[in-house]
FIMAR-520431 format. One record per residue (C-alpha): chain; x, y, z; residue in three letters. Coordinates in steps of 0.05 Angstrom, whole numbers, plus 5000, padded with zeros to 4 digits. Each point is the difference from the previous one (the first is absolute). Example, Ala and Ser with C-alpha at 12.3 -4.5 7.8 and 13.67 -1.06 7.14 Angstrom:
% FIMAR-520431
+----+------+------+------+-----+
| ch |   c1 |   c2 |   c3 |  aa |
+----+------+------+------+-----+
|  A | 5246 | 4910 | 5156 | ALA |
|  A | 5027 | 5069 | 4987 | SER |
+----+------+------+------+-----+
***
This chain:
% FIMAR-520431
+----+------+------+------+-----+
| ch |   c1 |   c2 |   c3 |  aa |
+----+------+------+------+-----+
|  A | 6265 | 8477 | 1368 | MET |
|  A | 5057 | 4966 | 5044 | LEU |
|  A | 4983 | 4926 | 5020 | PHE |
|  A | 5009 | 5027 | 5079 | ASN |
|  A | 4943 | 5041 | 4999 | SER |
|  A | 4926 | 5005 | 5023 | PHE |
|  A | 4989 | 5017 | 4928 | THR |
|  A | 5018 | 4936 | 4964 | PHE |
|  A | 4977 | 4962 | 5058 | ALA |
|  A | 4931 | 5018 | 4979 | ILE |
|  A | 5016 | 4996 | 4922 | PHE |
|  A | 5019 | 4928 | 4997 | LEU |
|  A | 4942 | 4967 | 5031 | PRO |
|  A | 4955 | 5039 | 4957 | ILE |
|  A | 5043 | 4978 | 4940 | VAL |
|  A | 5001 | 4931 | 5032 | PHE |
|  A | 4927 | 4978 | 5006 | PHE |
|  A | 4985 | 5037 | 4930 | ILE |
|  A | 5057 | 4960 | 4964 | TYR |
|  A | 4962 | 4935 | 5027 | TRP |
|  A | 4935 | 5026 | 4996 | ALA |
|  A | 4997 | 5008 | 4911 | ILE |
|  A | 5005 | 4942 | 4951 | PRO |
|  A | 5078 | 4993 | 4981 | HIS |
|  A | 5001 | 5035 | 4933 | LYS |
|  A | 4992 | 5056 | 5040 | TRP |
|  A | 5047 | 4994 | 5055 | ARG |
|  A | 5055 | 5036 | 4956 | TRP |
|  A | 4960 | 5058 | 4988 | ILE |
|  A | 4993 | 5004 | 5084 | VAL |
|  A | 5082 | 4992 | 4999 | LEU |
|  A | 5009 | 5057 | 4946 | PHE |
|  A | 4955 | 5050 | 5040 | VAL |
|  A | 5029 | 4986 | 5068 | SER |
|  A | 5069 | 5003 | 4974 | SER |
|  A | 4994 | 5067 | 4959 | TYR |
|  A | 4959 | 5032 | 5065 | TYR |
|  A | 5058 | 4968 | 5049 | PHE |
|  A | 5054 | 5041 | 4951 | TYR |
|  A | 4963 | 5058 | 4993 | MET |
|  A | 4987 | 5011 | 5076 | SER |
|  A | 5073 | 5019 | 5005 | TRP |
|  A | 4996 | 5054 | 4939 | ASN |
|  A | 4949 | 5001 | 4950 | VAL |
|  A | 5038 | 5037 | 4948 | LYS |
|  A | 5047 | 4946 | 4986 | TYR |
|  A | 4957 | 4942 | 4992 | VAL |
|  A | 5013 | 5036 | 4923 | VAL |
|  A | 5071 | 4972 | 5007 | LEU |
|  A | 4990 | 4927 | 5016 | ILE |
|  A | 4938 | 4997 | 4941 | LEU |
|  A | 5048 | 5027 | 4948 | PHE |
|  A | 5056 | 4952 | 5024 | THR |
|  A | 4949 | 4950 | 4997 | THR |
|  A | 4963 | 5010 | 4937 | PHE |
|  A | 5077 | 5003 | 4964 | ILE |
|  A | 5026 | 4940 | 5023 | SER |
|  A | 4929 | 4969 | 4981 | TYR |
|  A | 5004 | 5034 | 4930 | ALA |
|  A | 5068 | 4976 | 4990 | CYS |
|  A | 4987 | 4930 | 5021 | ALA |
|  A | 4954 | 4994 | 4957 | LEU |
|  A | 5037 | 5025 | 4941 | GLY |
|  A | 5055 | 4954 | 5021 | LEU |
|  A | 4949 | 4938 | 4998 | GLU |
|  A | 4984 | 5012 | 4926 | ARG |
|  A | 5061 | 5032 | 4978 | ALA |
|  A | 5034 | 4950 | 4955 | GLU |
|  A | 5066 | 5042 | 4975 | GLU |
|  A | 5055 | 4993 | 5058 | GLN |
|  A | 5012 | 5081 | 4985 | ARG |
|  A | 4936 | 5007 | 5015 | LYS |
|  A | 4999 | 4975 | 5061 | LYS |
|  A | 5063 | 5031 | 5025 | LYS |
|  A | 4968 | 5077 | 4988 | ILE |
|  A | 4938 | 4980 | 5043 | LEU |
|  A | 5042 | 4965 | 5053 | ILE |
|  A | 5047 | 5056 | 5002 | VAL |
|  A | 4930 | 5043 | 5002 | SER |
|  A | 4977 | 4973 | 5057 | ALA |
|  A | 5066 | 4997 | 5034 | MET |
|  A | 5009 | 5089 | 4989 | VAL |
|  A | 4935 | 5012 | 5018 | ALA |
|  A | 4988 | 4962 | 5065 | SER |
|  A | 5081 | 5020 | 5020 | LEU |
|  A | 4986 | 5062 | 4977 | GLY |
|  A | 4944 | 5017 | 5047 | CYS |
|  A | 5044 | 4972 | 5055 | LEU |
|  A | 5059 | 5038 | 4979 | PHE |
|  A | 4961 | 5073 | 4997 | PHE |
|  A | 4963 | 4985 | 5069 | PHE |
|  A | 5050 | 4964 | 5039 | LYS |
|  A | 5071 | 5018 | 4974 | TYR |
|  A | 4997 | 5067 | 4954 | PHE |
|  A | 5017 | 5036 | 5057 | ASN |
|  A | 5053 | 4955 | 5027 | PHE |
|  A | 5030 | 4993 | 4931 | ALA |
|  A | 5003 | 5085 | 4995 | SER |
|  A | 5037 | 5010 | 5062 | GLU |
|  A | 5051 | 4947 | 4990 | SER |
|  A | 5013 | 5035 | 4936 | VAL |
|  A | 5007 | 5065 | 5026 | ALA |
|  A | 5044 | 4970 | 5054 | ASN |
|  A | 5049 | 4969 | 4943 | ILE |
|  A | 5007 | 5061 | 4961 | LEU |
|  A | 5011 | 5042 | 5068 | ASN |
|  A | 5055 | 4959 | 5012 | LEU |
|  A | 5039 | 5025 | 4936 | PHE |
|  A | 4975 | 5072 | 5018 | THR |
|  A | 4950 | 5000 | 4955 | LEU |
|  A | 4944 | 5032 | 5042 | GLN |
|  A | 4935 | 4971 | 4984 | VAL |
|  A | 4938 | 5011 | 5037 | HIS |
|  A | 4952 | 4940 | 5003 | PRO |
|  A | 4934 | 4991 | 4970 | VAL |
|  A | 4955 | 4974 | 5050 | THR |
|  A | 4920 | 4988 | 4998 | LEU |
|  A | 4955 | 4992 | 5060 | ASN |
|  A | 4964 | 4936 | 4988 | LEU |
|  A | 4973 | 4961 | 5049 | LEU |
|  A | 5026 | 4920 | 4993 | LEU |
|  A | 4941 | 4948 | 4977 | PRO |
|  A | 4991 | 4950 | 5051 | VAL |
|  A | 5017 | 4939 | 4973 | GLY |
|  A | 5026 | 5014 | 4935 | ILE |
|  A | 5069 | 4964 | 4990 | SER |
|  A | 4959 | 4939 | 5025 | PHE |
|  A | 4946 | 5013 | 4946 | TYR |
|  A | 5045 | 5015 | 4949 | THR |
|  A | 5042 | 4929 | 5015 | PHE |
|  A | 4938 | 4963 | 4987 | GLN |
|  A | 4988 | 5033 | 4943 | THR |
|  A | 5061 | 4985 | 4974 | LEU |
|  A | 4999 | 4935 | 5015 | GLY |
|  A | 4933 | 4985 | 4966 | TYR |
|  A | 5020 | 5030 | 4936 | VAL |
|  A | 5072 | 4966 | 4998 | ILE |
|  A | 4963 | 4935 | 5014 | ASP |
|  A | 4954 | 5010 | 4938 | VAL |
|  A | 5061 | 5018 | 4955 | TYR |
|  A | 5036 | 4937 | 5019 | ARG |
|  A | 4938 | 4962 | 4983 | GLY |
|  A | 4992 | 4976 | 5083 | GLU |
|  A | 4932 | 5029 | 5011 | VAL |
|  A | 4946 | 5019 | 4954 | LYS |
|  A | 4975 | 5069 | 4998 | ALA |
|  A | 4937 | 5016 | 5030 | GLU |
|  A | 4948 | 5027 | 4958 | LYS |
|  A | 4951 | 5028 | 5050 | ASN |
|  A | 5030 | 5067 | 5023 | PHE |
|  A | 4960 | 5000 | 5064 | GLY |
|  A | 5023 | 4936 | 5021 | LYS |
|  A | 5070 | 5009 | 4991 | TYR |
|  A | 4998 | 5076 | 5027 | ALA |
|  A | 4975 | 4954 | 5061 | THR |
|  A | 5068 | 4956 | 5005 | PHE |
|  A | 5039 | 5060 | 5004 | ILE |
|  A | 4958 | 5038 | 5046 | ALA |
|  A | 4975 | 4949 | 5049 | PHE |
|  A | 4996 | 5033 | 5061 | PHE |
|  A | 5034 | 4951 | 5059 | PRO |
|  A | 5070 | 5004 | 4957 | GLN |
|  A | 4987 | 5066 | 4961 | LEU |
|  A | 5048 | 5046 | 5042 | VAL |
|  A | 5051 | 4957 | 5027 | ALA |
|  A | 5000 | 4937 | 4970 | GLY |
|  A | 5012 | 4949 | 4989 | PRO |
|  A | 5012 | 5010 | 4935 | ILE |
|  A | 4965 | 4949 | 4968 | GLU |
|  A | 5007 | 4957 | 4932 | ARG |
|  A | 4952 | 4992 | 4947 | THR |
|  A | 5001 | 4926 | 5002 | LYS |
|  A | 4980 | 4996 | 5075 | ASN |
|  A | 4955 | 5061 | 5010 | LEU |
|  A | 4961 | 5006 | 4939 | MET |
|  A | 4969 | 4929 | 4999 | PRO |
|  A | 4976 | 5009 | 5067 | GLN |
|  A | 4965 | 5067 | 4985 | ILE |
|  A | 4969 | 4968 | 4946 | LEU |
|  A | 4990 | 4930 | 5025 | GLY |
|  A | 4928 | 4980 | 5037 | GLU |
|  A | 5012 | 4997 | 5078 | HIS |
|  A | 4958 | 4968 | 5049 | LYS |
|  A | 4998 | 5026 | 5069 | PHE |
|  A | 5049 | 4961 | 5045 | ASP |
|  A | 4998 | 5006 | 5074 | TYR |
|  A | 5059 | 4976 | 5022 | LYS |
|  A | 5039 | 5040 | 4937 | LYS |
|  A | 4962 | 5062 | 5033 | ALA |
|  A | 5020 | 4976 | 5075 | VAL |
|  A | 5066 | 4996 | 4973 | ALA |
|  A | 5006 | 5070 | 4968 | GLY |
|  A | 4979 | 5033 | 5072 | LEU |
|  A | 5051 | 4964 | 5037 | ARG |
|  A | 5049 | 5024 | 4946 | LEU |
|  A | 4976 | 5081 | 5002 | MET |
|  A | 4994 | 4990 | 5080 | ALA |
|  A | 5077 | 4981 | 5003 | TRP |
|  A | 5014 | 5054 | 4948 | GLY |
|  A | 4963 | 5054 | 5037 | PHE |
|  A | 5037 | 4970 | 5062 | PHE |
|  A | 5069 | 5016 | 4961 | LYS |
|  A | 4981 | 5057 | 4980 | LYS |
|  A | 4955 | 5041 | 5045 | ILE |
|  A | 5039 | 4969 | 5072 | VAL |
|  A | 5065 | 4992 | 4971 | ILE |
|  A | 5019 | 5047 | 4949 | ALA |
|  A | 4958 | 5060 | 5020 | ASP |
|  A | 5033 | 5003 | 5071 | THR |
|  A | 5073 | 4983 | 4974 | LEU |
|  A | 4991 | 5060 | 4950 | ALA |
|  A | 4994 | 5044 | 5057 | VAL |
|  A | 5063 | 4989 | 5029 | SER |
|  A | 5029 | 4993 | 4930 | VAL |
|  A | 4975 | 5072 | 4983 | ASP |
|  A | 5033 | 5029 | 5060 | THR |
|  A | 5073 | 4984 | 4981 | VAL |
|  A | 4991 | 5005 | 4925 | TYR |
|  A | 4963 | 5061 | 5004 | ASP |
|  A | 5053 | 5038 | 5050 | SER |
|  A | 5061 | 4962 | 4981 | LEU |
|  A | 5046 | 5057 | 5023 | GLY |
|  A | 4982 | 4994 | 5067 | VAL |
|  A | 5011 | 4922 | 5006 | TYR |
|  A | 5066 | 4958 | 5005 | LYS |
|  A | 5016 | 4933 | 5021 | GLY |
|  A | 4947 | 4943 | 5026 | PHE |
|  A | 4940 | 5034 | 4977 | PRO |
|  A | 5024 | 5006 | 4925 | LEU |
|  A | 5015 | 4921 | 5009 | LEU |
|  A | 4935 | 4997 | 5030 | VAL |
|  A | 4959 | 5031 | 4951 | ALA |
|  A | 5033 | 4978 | 4942 | SER |
|  A | 4981 | 4926 | 5024 | VAL |
|  A | 4935 | 5021 | 5019 | LEU |
|  A | 4988 | 5021 | 4935 | PHE |
|  A | 5023 | 4939 | 4961 | SER |
|  A | 4940 | 4970 | 5040 | ILE |
|  A | 4957 | 5060 | 4985 | GLN |
|  A | 4999 | 4991 | 4920 | ILE |
|  A | 4996 | 4931 | 5007 | TYR |
|  A | 4935 | 4999 | 5040 | CYS |
|  A | 4969 | 5057 | 4968 | ASP |
|  A | 5011 | 4968 | 4933 | PHE |
|  A | 4992 | 4928 | 5017 | ALA |
|  A | 4935 | 5012 | 5038 | GLY |
|  A | 4972 | 5047 | 4941 | TYR |
|  A | 5018 | 4937 | 4957 | SER |
|  A | 4962 | 4959 | 5046 | ASP |
|  A | 4944 | 5043 | 5005 | ILE |
|  A | 4996 | 4995 | 4923 | ALA |
|  A | 5002 | 4933 | 4987 | ILE |
|  A | 4950 | 4986 | 5060 | GLY |
|  A | 4949 | 5052 | 4974 | THR |
|  A | 5011 | 4966 | 4923 | ALA |
|  A | 4978 | 4928 | 5033 | ARG |
|  A | 4936 | 5029 | 5028 | LEU |
|  A | 4984 | 5005 | 4925 | PHE |
|  A | 5038 | 4927 | 4983 | GLY |
|  A | 5053 | 5029 | 4975 | ILE |
|  A | 5066 | 4985 | 5016 | GLU |
|  A | 5062 | 5049 | 4988 | LEU |
|  A | 5063 | 4977 | 4992 | MET |
|  A | 5048 | 4994 | 5071 | LYS |
|  A | 5041 | 5067 | 5010 | ASN |
|  A | 5038 | 4979 | 5065 | PHE |
|  A | 5026 | 4943 | 5028 | ASP |
|  A | 5040 | 5013 | 5068 | SER |
|  A | 5053 | 5045 | 4968 | PRO |
|  A | 5046 | 5008 | 5057 | TYR |
|  A | 5010 | 4928 | 5008 | PHE |
|  A | 5040 | 5001 | 4940 | SER |
|  A | 5070 | 4973 | 4998 | THR |
|  A | 5020 | 5044 | 4939 | SER |
|  A | 4991 | 5056 | 4966 | ILE |
|  A | 4974 | 4963 | 4944 | SER |
|  A | 4956 | 4954 | 5044 | GLU |
|  A | 4975 | 5065 | 5025 | PHE |
|  A | 4977 | 5028 | 4936 | TRP |
|  A | 4964 | 4930 | 4987 | ASN |
|  A | 4955 | 5021 | 5059 | ARG |
|  A | 4994 | 5069 | 5004 | TRP |
|  A | 4950 | 5043 | 4956 | HIS |
|  A | 4997 | 4931 | 4954 | ILE |
|  A | 4954 | 5032 | 4947 | SER |
|  A | 5053 | 5057 | 4982 | LEU |
|  A | 5060 | 4950 | 5002 | SER |
|  A | 4972 | 4951 | 4955 | SER |
|  A | 4978 | 5058 | 4961 | TRP |
|  A | 5058 | 5029 | 4994 | LEU |
|  A | 5037 | 4928 | 4986 | LYS |
|  A | 4952 | 4982 | 4940 | ASP |
|  A | 4989 | 5067 | 4973 | TYR |
|  A | 5078 | 5031 | 5009 | ILE |
|  A | 5050 | 4949 | 5017 | TYR |
|  A | 4978 | 4948 | 4955 | ILE |
|  A | 4998 | 5042 | 4945 | PRO |
|  A | 5066 | 5025 | 5011 | LEU |
|  A | 5032 | 4935 | 4987 | GLY |
|  A | 4988 | 4980 | 5083 | GLY |
|  A | 5055 | 4949 | 5019 | ASN |
|  A | 5005 | 4970 | 4934 | ARG |
|  A | 5058 | 5044 | 4987 | VAL |
|  A | 5069 | 5018 | 5019 | SER |
|  A | 5015 | 5012 | 5069 | LYS |
|  A | 5012 | 5074 | 4985 | GLY |
|  A | 4932 | 5008 | 4962 | ARG |
|  A | 4970 | 4966 | 5055 | ASN |
|  A | 5025 | 5046 | 5054 | ALA |
|  A | 4974 | 5053 | 4954 | PHE |
|  A | 4934 | 4979 | 4991 | ASN |
|  A | 4996 | 4986 | 5083 | LEU |
|  A | 5023 | 5074 | 5008 | MET |
|  A | 4947 | 5031 | 4941 | ALA |
|  A | 4941 | 4956 | 5030 | THR |
|  A | 5007 | 5027 | 5071 | PHE |
|  A | 5021 | 5072 | 4985 | LEU |
|  A | 4940 | 5003 | 4961 | ILE |
|  A | 4970 | 4958 | 5062 | SER |
|  A | 5017 | 5067 | 5036 | GLY |
|  A | 4981 | 5046 | 4958 | LEU |
|  A | 4934 | 4978 | 4995 | TRP |
|  A | 4988 | 5004 | 5076 | HIS |
|  A | 5012 | 5071 | 4990 | GLY |
|  A | 5030 | 5061 | 4964 | ALA |
|  A | 5058 | 5018 | 5059 | ASN |
|  A | 5076 | 4973 | 4982 | TRP |
|  A | 4989 | 4966 | 5076 | THR |
|  A | 4948 | 4952 | 4966 | TYR |
|  A | 5058 | 4988 | 4945 | VAL |
|  A | 5055 | 4989 | 5049 | VAL |
|  A | 4950 | 4947 | 5039 | TRP |
|  A | 4991 | 4961 | 4937 | GLY |
|  A | 5076 | 5010 | 4982 | GLY |
|  A | 5018 | 4969 | 5068 | ILE |
|  A | 4949 | 4942 | 4983 | HIS |
|  A | 5027 | 4989 | 4939 | GLY |
|  A | 5076 | 4998 | 5012 | PHE |
|  A | 4981 | 4962 | 5065 | ALA |
|  A | 4973 | 4948 | 4955 | GLN |
|  A | 5063 | 5001 | 4947 | VAL |
|  A | 5040 | 4988 | 5062 | ILE |
|  A | 4962 | 4938 | 5026 | GLU |
|  A | 5008 | 4971 | 4932 | LYS |
|  A | 5066 | 5004 | 4970 | PHE |
|  A | 5035 | 5009 | 5065 | LEU |
|  A | 4970 | 4958 | 5051 | PHE |
|  A | 4968 | 4956 | 4955 | LYS |
|  A | 4934 | 5001 | 5034 | VAL |
|  A | 4942 | 4960 | 4963 | LYS |
|  A | 4927 | 5010 | 4995 | LYS |
|  A | 4974 | 4967 | 5059 | LYS |
|  A | 4932 | 4964 | 5012 | ASP |
|  A | 4955 | 5053 | 5037 | LYS |
|  A | 4957 | 4941 | 5032 | ASN |
|  A | 5068 | 4971 | 5020 | GLN |
|  A | 5004 | 4980 | 5089 | LYS |
|  A | 5025 | 5050 | 5035 | PRO |
|  A | 5057 | 4980 | 5054 | GLY |
|  A | 5069 | 4998 | 5022 | GLY |
|  A | 5047 | 5051 | 5034 | ILE |
|  A | 5023 | 5013 | 4922 | LYS |
|  A | 4933 | 5015 | 4975 | TRP |
|  A | 4983 | 5046 | 5063 | TRP |
|  A | 5062 | 5037 | 4985 | ILE |
|  A | 4982 | 5008 | 4922 | SER |
|  A | 4941 | 5028 | 5019 | VAL |
|  A | 5025 | 5051 | 5048 | PHE |
|  A | 5058 | 5027 | 4949 | VAL |
|  A | 4937 | 5003 | 4945 | THR |
|  A | 4950 | 5040 | 5045 | PHE |
|  A | 5057 | 5044 | 5019 | LEU |
|  A | 5026 | 5015 | 4929 | PHE |
|  A | 4923 | 5011 | 4981 | ALA |
|  A | 4998 | 5053 | 5060 | THR |
|  A | 5058 | 5046 | 4986 | PHE |
|  A | 4975 | 5000 | 4929 | ALA |
|  A | 4931 | 5017 | 5017 | TRP |
|  A | 5042 | 5063 | 5031 | VAL |
|  A | 5003 | 5028 | 4927 | PHE |
|  A | 4926 | 4978 | 4987 | PHE |
|  A | 4974 | 5047 | 5059 | ARG |
|  A | 5048 | 5055 | 5003 | ALA |
|  A | 4980 | 5070 | 4959 | GLU |
|  A | 5068 | 5002 | 4971 | THR |
|  A | 5062 | 4958 | 4989 | ILE |
|  A | 5033 | 5047 | 5044 | GLY |
|  A | 4953 | 4984 | 5056 | ASP |
|  A | 5009 | 4930 | 4996 | ALA |
|  A | 5076 | 5005 | 5004 | PHE |
|  A | 4987 | 5044 | 5068 | TYR |
|  A | 4960 | 4945 | 5026 | VAL |
|  A | 5049 | 4938 | 4977 | LEU |
|  A | 5057 | 5048 | 5028 | GLY |
|  A | 4975 | 5017 | 5072 | ASN |
|  A | 4959 | 4936 | 5014 | MET |
|  A | 5052 | 4970 | 5041 | PHE |
|  A | 5032 | 5064 | 5035 | GLN |
|  A | 5006 | 4991 | 5066 | GLY |
|  A | 4998 | 4920 | 4999 | ILE |
|  A | 5056 | 4994 | 5047 | THR |
|  A | 4951 | 5023 | 5059 | ASN |
|  A | 4952 | 4946 | 4989 | PRO |
|  A | 4958 | 5026 | 5054 | ALA |
|  A | 5001 | 5069 | 4981 | ARG |
|  A | 4989 | 4978 | 4933 | TYR |
|  A | 4928 | 4970 | 5009 | VAL |
|  A | 4978 | 5043 | 5062 | SER |
|  A | 4938 | 5039 | 4991 | GLN |
|  A | 4980 | 4975 | 4933 | ILE |
|  A | 4934 | 4988 | 5006 | THR |
|  A | 5002 | 5091 | 5022 | THR |
|  A | 5037 | 5010 | 4926 | TYR |
|  A | 4954 | 4951 | 4967 | LEU |
|  A | 4934 | 5044 | 5020 | GLY |
|  A | 4965 | 4933 | 5034 | ILE |
|  A | 4983 | 4985 | 5067 | ASP |
|  A | 5017 | 4928 | 5038 | LYS |
|  A | 4931 | 4972 | 4995 | LEU |
|  A | 5003 | 5017 | 4924 | THR |
|  A | 5073 | 4967 | 4998 | LEU |
|  A | 4965 | 4936 | 5036 | VAL |
|  A | 4942 | 4997 | 4945 | GLY |
|  A | 5054 | 5010 | 4944 | MET |
|  A | 5046 | 4945 | 5025 | VAL |
|  A | 4944 | 4949 | 5007 | ILE |
|  A | 4970 | 5014 | 4943 | SER |
|  A | 5067 | 4995 | 4952 | ILE |
|  A | 5016 | 4935 | 5036 | GLY |
|  A | 4931 | 4967 | 4982 | LEU |
|  A | 5027 | 5028 | 4924 | LEU |
|  A | 5062 | 4966 | 5008 | THR |
|  A | 4972 | 4926 | 5024 | VAL |
|  A | 4938 | 5008 | 4948 | PHE |
|  A | 5064 | 5007 | 4945 | ASP |
|  A | 5040 | 4952 | 5019 | TYR |
|  A | 4945 | 4953 | 5011 | CYS |
|  A | 4977 | 5021 | 4929 | SER |
|  A | 5057 | 4972 | 4977 | LEU |
|  A | 4984 | 4927 | 4996 | THR |
|  A | 4918 | 5010 | 5014 | LYS |
|  A | 4945 | 5036 | 4992 | ASP |
|  A | 4982 | 5027 | 5060 | VAL |
|  A | 4937 | 5036 | 4988 | LEU |
|  A | 4971 | 4941 | 4958 | GLY |
|  A | 5023 | 4953 | 5064 | LYS |
|  A | 4947 | 5035 | 5036 | LEU |
|  A | 4948 | 4998 | 4965 | LYS |
|  A | 5008 | 4924 | 5017 | GLU |
|  A | 4994 | 5009 | 5078 | LYS |
|  A | 4934 | 4988 | 5036 | LYS |
|  A | 4949 | 5053 | 4992 | LYS |
|  A | 5001 | 5025 | 5073 | ALA |
|  A | 5076 | 5006 | 4993 | VAL |
|  A | 4994 | 5042 | 4939 | ARG |
|  A | 4956 | 5043 | 5027 | TRP |
|  A | 5035 | 5010 | 5062 | ILE |
|  A | 5068 | 5017 | 4958 | VAL |
|  A | 4958 | 5055 | 4950 | TYR |
|  A | 4973 | 5032 | 5074 | VAL |
|  A | 5068 | 4998 | 5029 | ILE |
|  A | 5034 | 5033 | 4936 | PHE |
|  A | 4944 | 5055 | 4987 | ILE |
|  A | 5007 | 5019 | 5072 | LEU |
|  A | 5073 | 5000 | 4995 | PHE |
|  A | 4994 | 5042 | 4926 | LEU |
|  A | 4950 | 5052 | 5032 | ILE |
|  A | 5040 | 5015 | 5066 | PHE |
|  A | 5064 | 5012 | 4953 | ASN |
|  A | 4969 | 5039 | 4956 | VAL |
|  A | 5049 | 5065 | 5001 | PRO |
|  A | 4973 | 5069 | 4997 | ALA |
|  A | 5034 | 5013 | 4935 | THR |
|  A | 4957 | 4942 | 4964 | SER |
|  A | 4976 | 5015 | 4939 | GLY |
|  A | 5059 | 5016 | 4959 | GLN |
|  A | 5007 | 4990 | 4926 | GLU |
|  A | 5045 | 4937 | 4987 | PHE |
|  A | 5075 | 5007 | 4976 | ILE |
|  A | 4997 | 4976 | 4929 | TYR |
|  A | 4938 | 5054 | 4986 | PHE |
|  A | 5061 | 5052 | 4976 | GLN |
|  A | 5029 | 4950 | 4953 | PHE |
+----+------+------+------+-----+
***
């Protein structure tokens, strides 16, 4: 069931009214049933997989809390990790590993045919696997208590707003909210609806519109050279942000309707002045998860420079592999890891307060350079193969010595008409202004301070703009569903 579907538009109000109509002690059951219905709407068979992963982590966590011997605790934590990561590997990485091994052996003239399985990737498996692992590790560390009620724990893992694409929630934040008693808060619900509307704008108006141009070029790379490759790459950078951040906004807004506050997942990432700051603002739930459960356990920055560089590279290579079973994702992660190593040890870039005030020529130049770097790295993320990525990077500036010809007929090349192009420019401009203002203020929060008449005028104009700019391709799946 997609957020941007008619089915969800019916599903959400029904769950919302039932949730608030019944006593508190039964509300978690409503969330449990609705979450599993939401997940089974994709593929009923794979509910067995999420139940298996949930049960293993639940049982191991209970065992960890009862175990007194450190040896037994280690056996339990390893068992939980092997079971969860084993499922993830089998469904997501088995074919990739088999083909990679076969290709390596073929280089040494050992002719081996890879063993591949015709498996459908369970939606959201990477996200709920990390959430279950985080829970078990937290119990192992003694940071949280193991949940005794399996149903309530299963609700925490399968909570439908963030089940298939995050945010990857922490036990300490989400579990108490699911179990706690909530009173309906009208202002919080309205704030959730506002955030959902902004998320739909990002997804439907911007991401789905840009997808037409990006797919037109990237699905037929051999046809294109020069400016279309550059523009498509820049547009993909914006598309993936609006697609994923749009999902996160809808998820966070939906959770607020039930009195639950999910963690912020994006914070104007393209206004970062360095790659390290970019990762403080981009997919925050994943970057913080990797930091707490991989980077710091490896030693973090409390080690020698060489080991610290290794820790950074290892963390980002894992991040790349987490995103997909393809060497393009590994290269993408490696690029970001290498950039952080260079920033930290060569340019001495220090992590900055993400709430710092923007401004100044130096700040704008840093933002522009960081955006360009992130955009060129995204080429590896979007390309089907490493060869395709190098084709894009090697040909995007072809003909730039003749600027007029370089930019000519761009709307034809990108598969869009001029009216769509105008709407695209206006939408991206609105997004840019919104994100820039969000660096120093809560833009949507400020709206609630306006007079009722002003608010409703803004709402009506926004809804009309959204309706008239819905592309014919709306209703597409979110990009991160494939991860």
